[in-house]
C-alpha positions, 0 to 999 in steps of 0.5 A: 507472506505478510509483506506480499499480502500488503504489497500485492493487488490480490492476496497471495495464496495462504493468507486466509490460512496463515492469518487470523480473522477477528469479529466480522472481518476475515483474515483476507479483509484484515490484510486488505486494511493493512494493504490500504494503509501501506499504500496510503502512507506512501502516497501521503508522504510523496504528496507532501514531498512533491507538491509541485509535481502533484499540482502540475500533473493532477491527482489521478496521474500523481496517484498512478505514478506513486503506485508505479514508483512504490511497486518498482522501488519498495521501501527497505525500511520498516518506516517511511522516516 
């Protein structure tokens, strides 16, 4: 459920019940933070790896390609290293 909550655009059913909110953040809001960090790490890594592609196609297109790539080819490892 954690993996799906991080990778999917909308939180899957059960996130609010399975995870704990803390302070002013609900469980869903906390998972959105993890989701944003997951996608940002992948984008940063690919930007650093392919700076020439980024320069050629521009930020918006590159970001779209990153999303498509990560969606189609999710990492099987716990880290990007």
